[in-house]
C-alpha positions as CSV (number, residue, x, y, z in Angstrom):
1,M,0.0,0.0,0.0
2,N,1.5,3.3,-1.0
3,E,1.3,6.5,1.1
4,Q,-1.7,7.9,-0.8
5,E,-3.7,4.7,-0.3
6,N,-2.8,4.7,3.4
7,I,-4.0,8.2,3.9
8,Q,-7.1,7.4,1.9
9,W,-8.0,4.5,4.2
10,Q,-7.2,6.5,7.3
11,I,-9.8,9.1,6.2
12,I,-12.3,6.4,5.3
13,E,-11.9,4.7,8.7
14,K,-12.2,7.9,10.6
15,A,-15.3,8.9,8.6
16,K,-16.8,5.4,9.2
17,Q,-16.3,5.7,12.9
18,I,-18.0,9.1,13.0
19,L,-20.9,7.9,10.8
20,V,-21.5,4.7,12.9
21,K,-21.6,6.9,16.0
22,W,-24.1,9.3,14.3
23,L,-26.2,6.3,13.2
24,K,-26.3,5.0,16.8
25,N,-27.1,8.4,18.3
26,N,-30.0,8.8,15.8
27,N,-31.4,5.3,16.3
28,I,-30.7,4.3,12.7
29,Y,-29.9,0.7,12.2
30,T,-27.7,-0.7,9.4
31,H,-26.4,-4.2,9.1
32,T,-23.0,-3.2,7.8
33,I,-21.2,-0.5,5.6
34,H,-18.5,-1.1,3.1
35,F,-16.3,1.4,1.3
36,I,-14.6,1.0,-2.1
37,P,-12.2,3.7,-3.2
38,I,-11.7,4.0,-6.9
39,D,-8.7,5.7,-8.6
40,D,-7.8,7.8,-5.5
41,I,-10.5,10.3,-6.2
42,S,-13.9,8.5,-6.1
43,L,-15.5,6.5,-3.3
44,E,-18.4,4.0,-3.4
45,V,-20.3,3.6,-0.2
46,Y,-22.4,0.5,0.3
47,V,-24.9,0.6,3.1
48,F,-26.6,-2.6,4.0
49,Y,-29.8,-2.6,6.0
50,K,-31.0,-5.9,7.6
51,K,-34.0,-6.6,5.3
52,D,-35.1,-5.7,1.8
53,D,-38.1,-3.9,3.3
54,D,-35.8,-1.6,5.2
55,I,-34.4,-0.3,1.9
56,V,-37.9,0.9,0.8
57,E,-38.9,2.1,4.2
58,N,-35.8,4.2,4.7
59,Q,-36.0,5.7,1.2
60,K,-39.6,6.8,2.0
61,N,-38.9,8.2,5.5
62,G,-35.8,10.1,4.4
63,V,-33.2,8.1,6.3
64,T,-31.4,7.1,3.2
65,E,-31.0,10.7,2.1
66,K,-29.9,11.7,5.6
67,I,-27.2,9.0,5.6
68,K,-25.9,10.3,2.3
69,E,-25.9,13.9,3.4
70,T,-24.3,13.1,6.8
71,F,-21.5,11.0,5.3
72,I,-20.7,13.6,2.7
73,N,-20.4,16.3,5.3
74,I,-18.3,14.0,7.5
75,I,-15.8,13.1,4.7
76,Y,-15.5,16.7,3.6
77,D,-14.9,17.9,7.1
78,I,-12.1,15.5,7.4
79,D,-10.5,16.2,4.0
80,C,-12.4,18.3,1.5
81,T,-9.9,17.6,-1.3
82,R,-9.8,13.8,-1.1
83,F,-12.8,12.5,-3.1
84,N,-14.3,14.3,-6.1
85,E,-17.2,11.9,-6.3
86,I,-19.0,9.8,-3.7
87,S,-21.7,7.4,-4.8
88,F,-24.0,5.3,-2.6
89,V,-25.6,1.9,-3.0
90,F,-28.2,0.8,-0.5
91,D,-28.9,-2.9,-0.2
92,S,-29.8,-5.5,2.4
93,H,-28.2,-8.3,4.2
94,E,-31.2,-10.3,3.3
95,N,-30.3,-9.8,-0.4
96,V,-26.7,-10.8,0.1
97,I,-27.9,-14.1,1.7
98,K,-30.5,-14.8,-1.0
99,N,-28.5,-13.9,-4.1
100,Y,-24.8,-13.9,-3.2
101,E,-24.4,-17.0,-1.0
102,G,-24.1,-14.7,2.0
103,S,-20.9,-13.4,0.7
104,Y,-20.2,-9.6,0.7
105,F,-17.2,-10.3,-1.4
106,F,-19.4,-11.6,-4.2
107,R,-21.9,-8.8,-3.7
108,L,-19.3,-6.0,-3.9
109,R,-17.6,-7.4,-7.1
């Protein structure tokens, strides 16, 4: 891992810790969150809720949009020059079990 990648992962880890704390403080439940940096300037954020129904419910009640806004604010507060583009994918653990043999590795490929 080169110095740039190391700094990138440090920023992602710090942002994840802040986001997880924010989720807990706001009683928002996710199953897991994964990050995939691309070409040093882009970041894909995968947020997995527990069930498929949670995806629809959280889209309707505004939680999904609030997670996006909060994470973007967190990452830019840490280092506003690091990522030019941040994209989000919302999925469920239930989908990973049903369609990817329970493997997040297969799901994130």
